[in-house]
C-alpha positions as CSV (number, residue, x, y, z in Angstrom):
1,M,-98.4,116.5,100.0
2,R,-101.9,116.6,101.6
3,R,-102.2,120.3,100.8
4,T,-101.4,119.6,97.1
5,E,-104.1,116.8,96.9
6,K,-106.7,119.1,98.4
7,A,-105.8,122.1,96.2
8,S,-106.0,120.1,92.9
9,P,-109.9,119.7,92.9
10,M,-110.3,123.4,94.0
11,K,-108.0,124.5,91.2
12,A,-109.9,122.3,88.7
13,L,-113.2,123.9,89.8
14,F,-111.8,127.4,89.4
15,L,-110.6,126.7,85.9
16,K,-113.6,124.7,84.8
17,R,-116.2,127.5,84.3
18,P,-114.0,129.9,82.2
19,F,-112.9,127.0,80.1
20,D,-116.5,125.7,79.7
21,I,-117.7,129.2,78.6
22,A,-114.9,129.7,76.1
23,L,-115.0,126.2,74.6
24,S,-118.8,126.0,74.4
25,G,-119.1,129.5,72.9
26,G,-116.5,128.7,70.3
27,G,-118.1,125.3,69.7
28,I,-121.6,126.8,69.1
29,L,-120.2,129.2,66.5
30,L,-118.0,126.6,64.7
31,S,-120.7,123.9,64.7
32,S,-123.5,126.1,63.4
33,P,-123.5,124.6,59.9
34,L,-123.9,121.1,61.5
35,W,-126.9,122.3,63.4
36,L,-128.6,123.4,60.2
37,L,-127.7,120.1,58.5
38,F,-129.0,117.9,61.3
39,A,-132.1,120.0,61.6
40,C,-132.9,119.5,58.0
41,L,-132.2,115.7,58.1
42,I,-134.4,115.2,61.2
43,K,-137.2,117.2,59.8
44,L,-137.1,115.5,56.4
45,S,-137.0,112.0,58.0
46,D,-140.5,112.1,59.7
47,R,-141.6,115.7,59.9
48,G,-141.4,115.6,63.7
49,P,-139.7,118.2,65.9
50,V,-136.0,118.8,65.6
51,F,-135.1,119.3,69.2
52,Y,-136.1,117.3,72.3
53,K,-135.9,118.7,75.9
54,Q,-135.4,116.4,78.9
55,D,-135.4,117.0,82.6
56,R,-132.0,116.2,84.0
57,V,-130.5,116.3,87.5
58,G,-127.7,118.8,87.8
59,R,-125.3,120.0,90.5
60,N,-126.7,119.7,94.0
61,G,-129.8,117.9,92.7
62,R,-131.1,120.9,90.7
63,I,-133.4,120.0,87.8
64,F,-132.7,121.6,84.5
65,K,-133.8,121.2,80.9
66,A,-131.2,119.5,78.7
67,L,-131.5,120.2,74.9
68,K,-130.8,117.4,72.4
69,F,-131.4,116.7,68.7
70,R,-134.3,114.3,68.6
71,S,-132.9,110.8,67.8
72,M,-136.0,108.7,68.6
73,I,-139.5,108.5,67.1
74,V,-142.1,111.0,68.2
75,D,-143.6,110.1,71.6
76,A,-141.0,107.4,72.1
77,E,-141.7,107.4,75.9
78,K,-145.5,107.7,75.8
79,D,-146.1,104.1,77.0
80,H,-143.2,103.3,79.2
81,G,-141.8,106.6,80.4
82,P,-138.1,107.4,80.6
83,V,-136.3,104.1,79.8
84,Q,-132.6,103.8,79.1
85,A,-131.9,103.1,75.4
86,V,-130.6,99.6,74.6
87,E,-128.6,98.2,71.7
88,H,-130.7,98.1,68.5
89,D,-133.4,100.1,70.2
90,P,-136.5,100.1,67.9
91,R,-137.4,103.7,69.0
92,V,-134.2,105.1,67.5
93,T,-134.7,106.6,64.0
94,K,-132.3,106.0,61.1
95,I,-130.7,109.5,61.3
96,G,-130.8,109.0,65.1
97,R,-128.5,106.0,65.0
98,I,-125.9,108.1,63.3
99,L,-126.4,111.0,65.7
100,R,-126.1,108.8,68.7
101,A,-123.1,106.8,67.5
102,T,-121.2,110.1,67.0
103,A,-122.8,111.8,70.0
104,M,-124.0,114.6,67.7
105,D,-127.5,114.3,69.2
106,E,-125.9,116.0,72.3
107,L,-124.5,118.9,70.3
108,P,-127.2,121.3,71.5
109,Q,-126.1,120.7,75.1
110,L,-123.3,123.2,74.3
111,L,-126.0,125.7,75.1
112,N,-126.5,124.0,78.5
113,I,-122.8,124.2,79.1
114,F,-122.7,127.9,78.1
115,K,-125.6,128.6,80.5
116,G,-123.9,126.8,83.4
117,D,-126.3,123.8,83.7
118,M,-123.5,121.5,82.7
119,S,-119.7,121.2,82.2
120,F,-117.8,119.6,79.4
121,V,-116.5,116.9,81.7
122,G,-118.3,115.4,84.7
123,P,-120.7,112.6,85.6
124,R,-123.5,112.0,83.1
125,A,-126.7,114.1,83.8
126,L,-129.3,111.5,84.8
127,R,-133.0,111.8,84.3
128,P,-135.3,111.9,87.4
129,K,-136.7,108.4,88.1
130,E,-135.1,107.0,85.0
131,K,-135.7,103.2,84.6
132,E,-132.7,100.9,83.8
133,V,-133.1,97.9,81.5
134,H,-130.1,96.1,82.9
135,G,-129.0,95.7,86.5
136,D,-131.3,95.9,89.5
137,A,-132.6,99.4,89.0
138,D,-136.1,98.0,88.3
139,T,-136.4,96.8,91.9
140,R,-134.9,99.8,93.7
141,E,-135.0,103.6,93.4
142,I,-132.0,105.0,91.6
143,E,-131.5,107.5,94.6
144,D,-130.8,104.4,96.8
145,I,-127.8,103.2,94.7
146,P,-124.6,104.1,96.6
147,G,-122.9,107.2,95.2
148,Y,-126.0,108.8,93.6
149,R,-126.0,111.9,95.8
150,E,-122.2,112.3,96.0
151,R,-121.8,112.6,92.3
152,H,-124.0,115.7,92.3
153,A,-121.1,117.7,94.0
154,V,-120.0,118.8,90.5
155,R,-121.8,119.9,87.4
156,P,-122.8,117.0,85.1
157,G,-120.7,116.6,82.0
158,L,-121.2,116.2,78.3
159,T,-118.4,113.6,78.6
160,G,-116.6,112.1,81.5
161,L,-114.7,109.1,83.0
162,T,-117.8,106.9,83.0
163,Q,-118.9,107.9,79.5
164,V,-115.5,107.3,78.0
165,Y,-114.5,104.1,79.7
166,L,-117.8,102.2,80.3
167,P,-120.4,100.9,77.8
168,G,-123.8,102.7,78.0
169,D,-125.7,99.7,79.5
170,T,-123.2,99.1,82.4
171,P,-125.1,98.8,85.7
172,R,-125.5,102.1,87.6
173,R,-123.6,100.9,90.7
174,K,-120.4,100.5,88.6
175,K,-121.1,103.8,86.8
176,F,-121.4,105.7,90.0
177,R,-118.1,104.3,91.3
178,Y,-116.4,105.8,88.2
179,D,-118.3,109.1,88.7
180,L,-117.0,109.3,92.3
181,L,-113.5,108.5,91.2
182,Y,-113.7,111.4,88.8
183,V,-115.0,113.7,91.6
184,R,-112.0,112.7,93.8
185,K,-109.3,112.8,91.1
186,M,-110.6,115.7,88.9
187,S,-108.1,118.1,87.5
188,F,-107.8,120.4,84.5
189,W,-105.4,118.0,82.7
190,L,-107.7,115.0,83.3
191,D,-110.5,117.0,81.7
192,L,-108.3,117.8,78.7
193,K,-107.5,114.1,78.3
194,L,-111.1,113.0,78.5
195,I,-112.1,115.6,75.9
196,A,-109.4,114.4,73.6
197,L,-110.5,110.8,74.0
198,S,-114.1,111.9,73.4
199,F,-113.2,113.4,70.1
200,W,-111.5,110.2,69.1
201,I,-114.6,108.1,70.0
202,T,-116.8,110.5,68.0
203,F,-114.5,110.3,65.0
204,R,-114.7,106.5,65.1
205,G,-118.5,106.5,65.8
206,K,-118.2,104.3,68.9
207,W,-120.4,106.1,71.4
208,E,-123.1,103.4,71.1
209,S,-120.7,100.5,71.2
210,R,-121.3,97.9,73.9
211,Q,-117.6,97.0,73.8
212,K,-114.5,99.1,74.7
213,K,-114.7,102.6,73.0
214,I,-111.0,103.3,73.1
């Protein structure tokens, strides 16, 4: 029994990368009309840049550039730096609210998955030194919250256990517990389940909900 429990995460890691390459490659091709549509809507809304690059912490603490459709006003972080978005955040544009509710703002991260910076499923890729509006992250470094380093044992995910089952403004301590649960229990079938649930949340436009998403 113990051998089976140890083999499952290793098997999941072995299957993850080929699955990520195939699914992200197909997703980029199939979603290309949406890329063009969103680019036009964003550009027409305020003439600002279409894409937004962010530093994110990846596997083993490596920093990479995550690509997103811009959903906030230009220079949204000029005065306060990287601050977690809150409900009814005034920095979010009109088209940005739609993109964020359906997670379409993260569609360009298919490129990050294809490159190997991310996986489809895993802990959310955090920003270095990101500030948190809720909880106690304002008085302590995020690196000091239990579970922060352990969650970097796997590639960060476009979706995951935390993203699906917890509201976005849940305190980091609880989010990290869910991340570590995924790292311990990860399997190919769990990934498929979380991807299916993510499509359901996207279809319902519930990614920005502060209540249960599923």
